[in-house]
C-alpha positions as CSV (number, residue, x, y, z in Angstrom):
1,X,-60.3,113.1,-25.0
2,X,-63.2,113.2,-22.5
3,X,-63.7,116.4,-20.6
4,X,-65.5,116.6,-17.2
5,X,-66.8,119.9,-15.6
6,X,-66.1,120.2,-11.9
7,X,-66.6,122.6,-9.0
8,X,-65.8,122.1,-5.4
9,X,-69.0,123.9,-4.5
10,X,-67.2,126.4,-2.2
11,X,-68.8,128.7,0.3
12,X,-66.4,131.6,-0.2
13,X,-67.9,134.1,2.3
14,X,-65.5,133.2,5.2
15,X,-62.9,135.2,7.1
16,X,-59.9,135.8,4.8
17,X,-57.1,134.8,7.2
18,X,-58.8,132.1,9.3
19,X,-59.1,128.4,8.8
20,X,-61.7,127.0,6.4
21,X,-61.8,123.4,7.7
22,X,-62.1,121.4,10.9
23,X,-62.3,124.3,13.4
24,X,-64.4,126.9,11.5
25,X,-67.8,127.0,13.2
26,X,-70.9,126.6,11.1
27,X,-72.2,129.9,12.5
28,X,-70.4,131.5,9.6
29,X,-72.7,129.7,7.2
30,X,-75.8,131.6,6.1
31,X,-78.5,129.1,5.1
32,X,-80.0,131.4,2.6
33,X,-76.7,132.1,0.9
34,X,-76.1,128.3,1.0
35,X,-79.5,127.7,-0.7
36,X,-78.6,130.1,-3.5
37,X,-75.1,128.6,-4.0
38,X,-76.5,125.0,-4.3
39,X,-79.0,126.3,-6.9
40,X,-76.3,128.0,-9.0
41,X,-73.9,125.0,-8.8
42,X,-76.5,122.6,-10.0
43,X,-77.5,125.1,-12.8
44,X,-73.9,125.1,-13.9
45,X,-73.8,121.3,-14.0
46,X,-77.0,121.4,-16.1
47,X,-75.3,123.9,-18.5
48,X,-72.3,121.5,-18.7
49,X,-74.6,118.7,-19.8
50,X,-76.1,121.0,-22.5
51,X,-72.6,122.0,-23.7
52,X,-71.4,118.4,-24.1
53,X,-69.3,118.1,-21.0
54,X,-69.4,115.1,-18.7
55,X,-69.7,116.0,-15.0
56,X,-67.6,115.3,-12.0
57,X,-68.4,115.7,-8.3
58,X,-66.7,115.1,-5.1
59,X,-67.4,115.5,-1.4
60,X,-65.6,116.9,1.6
61,X,-66.6,117.4,5.2
62,X,-66.3,120.1,7.9
63,X,-65.0,122.7,5.5
64,X,-66.2,125.8,3.7
65,X,-64.1,124.8,0.7
66,X,-66.7,122.2,-0.4
67,X,-70.3,122.3,0.8
68,X,-71.1,119.2,-1.3
69,X,-71.1,117.0,1.8
70,X,-73.0,114.1,0.2
71,X,-71.7,113.2,-3.2
72,X,-74.3,110.4,-3.8
73,X,-77.1,112.8,-3.1
74,X,-75.8,115.3,-5.7
75,X,-75.2,112.5,-8.2
76,X,-78.7,111.3,-7.8
77,X,-80.0,114.8,-8.5
78,X,-77.9,115.0,-11.7
79,X,-78.8,111.5,-12.7
80,X,-82.4,112.6,-12.9
81,X,-81.9,116.1,-14.4
82,X,-79.1,115.6,-16.9
83,X,-79.7,113.8,-20.2
84,X,-76.3,112.9,-21.8
85,X,-73.4,113.6,-19.5
86,X,-71.6,110.7,-17.8
87,X,-71.6,111.4,-14.0
88,X,-68.3,110.8,-12.1
89,X,-68.2,110.8,-8.4
90,X,-64.5,111.1,-7.5
91,X,-65.1,110.1,-5.0
92,X,-66.5,108.0,-2.3
93,X,-64.2,108.4,0.8
94,X,-64.7,104.8,1.6
95,X,-61.8,104.6,4.1
96,X,-63.9,106.9,6.3
97,X,-67.2,105.2,5.8
98,X,-68.6,102.8,8.4
99,X,-70.7,100.7,5.9
100,X,-69.3,100.1,2.4
101,X,-72.4,98.1,1.5
102,X,-74.4,101.3,1.7
103,X,-72.0,102.8,-0.8
104,X,-72.6,99.9,-3.1
105,X,-76.3,100.3,-2.8
106,X,-76.2,104.1,-3.4
107,X,-74.1,103.8,-6.5
108,X,-76.2,101.0,-8.0
109,X,-79.4,103.0,-7.5
110,X,-77.8,106.1,-9.1
111,X,-76.5,104.0,-12.0
112,X,-80.1,102.7,-12.6
113,X,-81.6,106.2,-12.4
114,X,-79.1,107.5,-14.9
115,X,-79.5,104.6,-17.3
116,X,-75.9,103.5,-16.9
117,X,-74.1,106.9,-17.0
118,X,-72.4,106.6,-13.6
119,X,-68.6,106.3,-13.1
120,X,-67.6,105.5,-9.5
121,X,-64.5,106.9,-7.9
122,X,-63.0,105.9,-4.6
123,X,-60.7,108.0,-2.4
124,X,-59.2,107.6,1.1
125,X,-60.1,111.2,2.1
126,X,-57.9,114.3,2.7
127,X,-56.0,114.8,5.9
128,X,-58.2,117.4,7.6
129,X,-61.4,115.3,7.4
130,X,-59.8,112.3,9.2
131,X,-60.4,114.2,12.5
132,X,-64.2,114.7,12.1
133,X,-64.5,111.1,10.8
134,X,-62.4,109.8,13.7
135,X,-60.4,107.5,11.4
136,X,-56.9,106.2,12.1
137,X,-54.6,107.9,9.5
138,X,-52.2,105.0,9.3
139,X,-54.9,102.5,8.2
140,X,-56.5,104.6,5.4
141,X,-54.9,102.7,2.5
142,X,-55.8,99.3,3.9
143,X,-59.4,100.5,4.6
144,X,-59.6,101.9,1.0
145,X,-58.8,98.6,-0.7
146,X,-60.8,96.5,1.8
147,X,-63.8,98.7,1.2
148,X,-63.4,98.5,-2.6
149,X,-63.1,94.8,-2.6
150,X,-66.4,94.6,-0.7
151,X,-68.2,96.9,-3.0
152,X,-67.1,95.1,-6.1
153,X,-68.1,91.7,-4.6
154,X,-71.5,93.1,-3.7
155,X,-72.0,94.5,-7.3
156,X,-71.1,91.2,-9.0
157,X,-72.8,88.7,-6.7
158,X,-76.3,88.0,-7.9
159,X,-77.2,84.6,-6.5
160,X,-78.2,85.6,-3.0
161,X,-76.5,86.6,0.2
162,X,-72.7,86.1,0.8
163,X,-70.4,86.3,3.7
164,X,-67.5,88.7,3.7
165,X,-64.5,88.5,6.0
166,X,-62.2,91.4,5.4
167,X,-59.7,93.1,7.7
168,X,-62.1,95.9,8.7
169,X,-65.6,94.8,7.7
170,X,-67.4,91.5,8.4
171,X,-70.9,90.6,7.0
172,X,-73.0,87.5,7.3
173,X,-75.8,88.4,5.0
174,X,-74.6,90.8,2.3
175,X,-77.1,91.1,-0.5
176,X,-77.2,94.4,-2.4
177,X,-80.4,95.5,-4.1
178,X,-80.6,97.0,-6.7
179,X,-77.7,95.8,-8.8
180,X,-76.0,98.3,-11.1
181,X,-77.4,99.1,-14.6
182,X,-73.9,98.7,-16.1
183,X,-72.6,95.1,-16.1
184,X,-70.6,93.8,-14.5
185,X,-70.3,97.2,-12.7
186,X,-69.7,100.9,-13.5
187,X,-66.2,102.0,-14.4
188,X,-64.0,102.5,-11.3
189,X,-61.6,105.4,-10.7
190,X,-59.0,106.0,-8.0
191,X,-57.2,109.2,-7.1
192,X,-54.5,109.3,-4.5
193,X,-51.9,112.0,-4.2
194,X,-48.3,111.1,-5.2
195,X,-48.0,107.6,-3.8
196,X,-46.4,105.4,-6.5
197,X,-47.2,102.2,-4.8
198,X,-50.8,103.0,-4.7
199,X,-50.7,103.8,-8.4
200,X,-49.2,100.3,-9.1
201,X,-52.2,98.7,-7.3
202,X,-54.6,100.8,-9.4
203,X,-52.8,99.5,-12.5
204,X,-53.0,95.9,-11.4
205,X,-56.8,96.2,-11.0
206,X,-57.2,98.1,-14.3
207,X,-59.0,101.1,-12.8
208,X,-58.7,104.6,-14.1
209,X,-56.2,106.9,-12.2
210,X,-56.6,110.6,-11.7
211,X,-54.1,113.1,-10.5
212,X,-55.1,116.6,-9.2
213,X,-53.2,119.9,-9.4
214,X,-49.7,118.5,-9.6
215,X,-46.8,119.7,-11.9
216,X,-46.5,117.7,-15.1
217,X,-43.2,116.1,-14.0
218,X,-45.0,114.5,-11.0
219,X,-48.0,113.5,-13.1
220,X,-45.8,111.8,-15.7
221,X,-44.0,109.9,-12.9
222,X,-47.4,108.6,-11.7
223,X,-48.7,107.7,-15.1
224,X,-45.4,106.0,-16.0
225,X,-45.6,103.9,-12.8
226,X,-49.0,102.7,-14.0
227,X,-47.8,101.9,-17.6
228,X,-44.6,100.2,-16.3
229,X,-46.7,98.0,-13.9
230,X,-48.9,96.9,-16.8
231,X,-45.8,96.0,-18.9
232,X,-44.0,94.2,-16.0
233,X,-47.0,92.1,-15.0
234,X,-48.2,91.2,-18.5
235,X,-51.3,93.3,-18.3
236,X,-52.9,95.0,-21.4
237,X,-51.2,98.2,-22.4
238,X,-52.7,101.2,-20.6
239,X,-54.3,103.6,-23.2
240,X,-55.0,107.3,-22.6
241,X,-58.5,106.4,-21.3
242,X,-56.8,105.1,-18.1
243,X,-55.5,108.5,-17.2
244,X,-57.1,111.7,-15.9
245,X,-55.8,115.0,-14.7
246,X,-57.5,118.0,-13.0
247,X,-56.2,121.5,-13.5
248,X,-57.8,124.9,-12.8
249,X,-59.3,126.1,-16.1
250,X,-60.8,129.4,-17.2
251,X,-61.5,130.4,-20.8
252,X,-62.1,134.0,-21.9
253,X,-62.1,136.3,-24.9
254,X,-58.8,137.9,-23.8
255,X,-55.8,137.0,-21.7
256,X,-56.5,139.8,-19.3
257,X,-60.0,138.5,-18.6
258,X,-58.7,135.0,-18.2
259,X,-56.3,136.1,-15.4
260,X,-59.2,137.6,-13.5
261,X,-60.8,134.2,-13.6
262,X,-57.6,132.6,-12.5
263,X,-57.6,134.9,-9.4
264,X,-60.9,133.4,-8.4
265,X,-59.7,129.8,-8.9
266,X,-56.6,130.4,-6.8
267,X,-58.9,131.0,-3.8
268,X,-59.0,127.2,-3.5
269,X,-55.3,127.0,-2.5
270,X,-55.6,129.5,0.4
271,X,-55.4,128.4,4.0
272,X,-57.7,125.4,4.4
273,X,-57.0,124.2,7.9
274,X,-54.6,124.8,10.8
275,X,-51.2,123.2,10.6
276,X,-51.8,120.5,13.2
277,X,-54.5,119.0,10.9
278,X,-52.4,119.0,7.7
279,X,-50.3,115.8,8.1
280,X,-51.6,113.5,10.9
281,X,-49.2,110.8,12.0
282,X,-49.4,107.8,9.8
283,X,-51.2,109.4,6.9
284,X,-48.1,110.0,4.7
285,X,-45.5,107.3,3.9
286,X,-42.1,107.4,5.7
287,X,-40.5,108.3,2.4
288,X,-42.8,111.3,1.9
289,X,-42.1,112.5,5.4
290,X,-38.4,112.3,5.0
291,X,-38.6,114.1,1.6
292,X,-40.5,116.9,3.4
293,X,-37.9,117.2,6.1
294,X,-35.2,117.5,3.4
295,X,-37.1,120.2,1.6
296,X,-37.8,117.8,-1.3
297,X,-41.5,117.4,-0.8
298,X,-43.5,116.7,-3.9
299,X,-46.8,117.2,-2.2
300,X,-49.5,119.1,-4.0
301,X,-49.8,121.6,-1.2
302,X,-46.1,122.5,-1.3
303,X,-46.3,122.9,-5.1
304,X,-49.4,125.1,-5.0
305,X,-48.0,127.5,-2.5
306,X,-44.4,127.8,-3.8
307,X,-44.9,129.9,-6.8
308,X,-48.6,130.8,-7.1
309,X,-50.3,131.4,-10.4
310,X,-47.1,131.8,-12.6
311,X,-45.6,128.5,-11.5
312,X,-48.9,126.7,-11.7
313,X,-49.4,127.9,-15.2
314,X,-45.9,126.9,-16.2
315,X,-46.4,123.4,-14.8
316,X,-49.8,122.8,-16.3
317,X,-51.9,123.1,-13.1
318,X,-53.5,126.4,-14.2
319,X,-54.8,126.5,-17.8
320,X,-56.2,129.9,-18.6
321,X,-56.5,132.0,-21.7
322,X,-58.3,132.4,-24.9
323,X,-59.9,129.3,-26.5
324,X,-56.9,128.7,-28.8
325,X,-54.5,129.2,-25.9
326,X,-56.4,126.8,-23.6
327,X,-56.5,124.1,-26.3
328,X,-52.8,124.4,-26.9
329,X,-52.0,124.2,-23.2
330,X,-54.1,121.1,-22.8
331,X,-52.4,119.4,-25.8
332,X,-48.9,120.4,-24.5
333,X,-49.7,118.9,-21.1
334,X,-51.0,115.7,-22.5
335,X,-47.8,115.3,-24.6
336,X,-45.6,116.0,-21.6
337,X,-47.3,113.2,-19.5
338,X,-47.3,110.7,-22.2
339,X,-51.0,110.7,-23.0
340,X,-54.2,111.9,-21.3
341,X,-57.7,110.6,-22.0
342,X,-59.7,112.5,-19.4
343,X,-59.5,116.2,-18.5
344,X,-61.2,117.2,-15.3
345,X,-61.7,120.9,-15.6
346,X,-62.3,122.9,-12.4
347,X,-64.0,125.9,-14.0
348,X,-65.4,127.5,-10.9
349,X,-63.8,128.5,-7.7
350,X,-64.0,130.9,-4.7
351,X,-66.3,133.8,-5.3
352,X,-66.3,133.6,-9.1
353,X,-69.6,135.1,-10.3
354,X,-72.2,132.8,-11.9
355,X,-72.2,134.8,-15.2
356,X,-68.4,134.6,-15.5
357,X,-68.5,130.9,-14.9
358,X,-71.1,130.4,-17.6
359,X,-69.2,132.5,-20.1
360,X,-66.0,130.5,-19.5
361,X,-67.8,127.2,-19.7
362,X,-69.6,128.2,-22.9
363,X,-66.5,129.4,-24.6
364,X,-64.7,126.1,-23.7
365,X,-67.7,124.0,-24.6
366,X,-68.1,125.6,-28.0
367,X,-64.5,126.3,-29.1
368,X,-62.3,123.9,-27.2
369,X,-64.3,120.8,-26.3
370,X,-65.0,119.7,-29.9
371,X,-61.3,119.9,-30.7
372,X,-60.3,117.9,-27.7
373,X,-62.9,115.2,-28.3
374,X,-61.3,114.6,-31.8
375,X,-57.8,114.7,-30.5
376,X,-57.2,110.9,-30.0
377,X,-59.6,109.9,-32.7
378,X,-57.4,111.8,-35.2
379,X,-54.2,110.4,-33.8
380,X,-55.5,106.8,-34.0
381,X,-56.6,107.4,-37.6
382,X,-53.1,108.7,-38.6
383,X,-51.5,105.8,-36.8
384,X,-53.7,103.4,-38.8
385,X,-52.6,104.9,-42.1
């Protein structure tokens, strides 16, 4: 199992009961505090590299929940500063980008700087950032796939300029320099809520699929849809490496200390934007809207806010405790979803102090990570016997 360190890079010093996204004025942001936060977050990514983690980054916009507003820029910094970690950007909100060729160029350059350690994720963007990007919510899936098709063609076309006629983008002289270090291109990841049809398309293309902060029952449904699609369409069987999951994770010497860390992580699920920005018309499928009206919503937001930390821990979205406990919780979750090859650990959140974050990361890195790396190796060896 591969393990990836992650932080949203939050700016936690905001009014407790107000919005964190879309309408929160940037006057709340103190540039000096921001400078200090950026320094500590990159220091933590450097520590992750030293401890044997891979690293994962994302980007969001117009929000205090994530001040990493330029994922490619952060990846470029880590490509130069880290030595061993694979670098996953999950992801490029390509449905909201005006120029996918720029994304192809940025990712190729970072892949070369890192010596082929980049993994490229694509996302359609969360609901509240559709407003500042002025994107039509009902077209985000179509823009996602059209943008990905363009990027992949740009990465794999090496004999000069080509024309591209997609639904949303049209080019007469597409010619990306440099090309990626990894050939034919870096590994591709997709994440995308609870949309089973989207997961099926990911399976057809053979990309890695990641689920975030959902109960294990919902994650298994998504992973099974991927596996079933491969079987139905005669594609190679999907191994654990195709699947990833991101829970909150905090590792401590005692359960009591672990729950203190959990409180900081739970800051993430507080009010993020005002209700009118949470589900713009056309963003969710008709089936998802109807389920919500019936009180049967399987959305991540509904799950996170229903039962708080106890329910999240029961369902595998909050993994906290001593090293042995954390290891056992990860293994149990992997078994419940039918196999898991990538664990994306959100080990910092809210106002969690830097020293607490480092202690948790170090405990996980030294006492949990080596055991997880051996997990599937040992299983495969036993199966071969």
